[in-house]
C-alpha positions in Angstrom: -9.8 16.2 31.2 -10.1 15.1 34.8 -6.4 14.2 35.1 -5.9 17.2 37.3 -8.9 16.3 39.4 -9.0 14.4 42.7 -7.7 10.9 42.8 -9.3 8.3 45.1 -7.9 4.9 45.4 -8.9 1.9 47.5 -8.4 -1.8 47.2 -10.8 -4.5 48.2 -14.5 -5.4 47.8 -17.0 -2.8 46.7 -14.4 -0.2 45.7 -13.2 0.7 42.2 -9.4 0.8 41.6 -9.4 4.5 40.6 -12.0 7.2 40.6 -11.1 10.5 39.0 -13.5 13.4 39.8 -13.4 16.5 37.5 -12.4 19.8 38.9 -14.1 21.8 36.1 -17.9 21.5 35.6 -19.0 19.8 32.4 -16.2 17.3 32.4 -16.8 13.6 32.9 -15.8 11.6 35.9 -13.6 8.5 35.2 -13.9 5.1 36.8 -11.0 2.9 36.1 -10.8 -0.8 36.8 -7.7 -2.9 36.2 -7.6 -6.7 35.6 -4.5 -8.8 35.5 -4.9 -12.0 33.4 -8.6 -11.2 32.7 -10.4 -9.3 30.0 -11.2 -5.6 29.9 -14.8 -6.6 29.5 -14.6 -8.3 32.9 -13.3 -5.1 34.3 -16.2 -3.1 32.8 -18.7 -5.7 34.0 -17.4 -5.3 37.6 -17.8 -1.6 37.4 -21.5 -2.0 36.3 -22.4 -5.0 38.5 -21.1 -3.4 41.7 -22.7 0.0 41.0 -19.5 2.0 41.1 -21.2 4.7 39.0 -23.3 5.8 42.0 -20.2 7.4 43.5 -19.9 9.8 40.5 -23.6 10.2 39.4 -23.7 13.9 40.3 -21.1 14.6 37.6 -23.6 13.4 34.9 -21.3 11.9 32.3 -19.0 9.1 33.4 -16.3 7.3 31.5 -16.0 3.6 32.5 -12.5 2.3 31.7 -11.6 -1.3 31.8 -7.9 -2.2 31.3 -6.5 -5.7 31.2 -2.9 -6.7 31.2 -0.8 -9.9 31.5 2.6 -11.1 32.8 4.3 -9.9 29.6 2.8 -6.4 29.9 0.4 -6.8 27.0 -2.5 -4.4 27.5 -6.0 -3.9 26.2 -8.5 -1.2 27.0 -12.2 -0.6 26.6 -14.0 2.6 27.3 -17.8 3.2 27.7 -19.7 6.4 28.4 -22.4 6.2 31.0 -24.8 9.1 31.6 -26.6 9.4 34.9 -29.4 11.6 33.6 -30.7 9.2 31.0 -29.0 6.0 32.1 -27.8 5.6 28.5 -24.6 3.7 27.9 -22.4 3.8 24.8 -19.1 2.5 23.7 -16.3 4.9 22.8 
């Protein structure tokens, strides 16, 4: 997938934790948000509420990935697909 793509990382307001941009056409971009001590749904809501998808709209299909973890290293993950062309969203 886009794992061999470019990696952009920034911390702070108005930036996602990770943005993977595909090298090959037709592959989805990936926006990844991490949350410690919060839910993966909160991570997905942050992606949507702050409009992080705008940075990758030209790639068409975008996978929104929310990952939560706690002090004991328990993880949960939720992935949604977002399409720029139709503004449709779906859970994967």
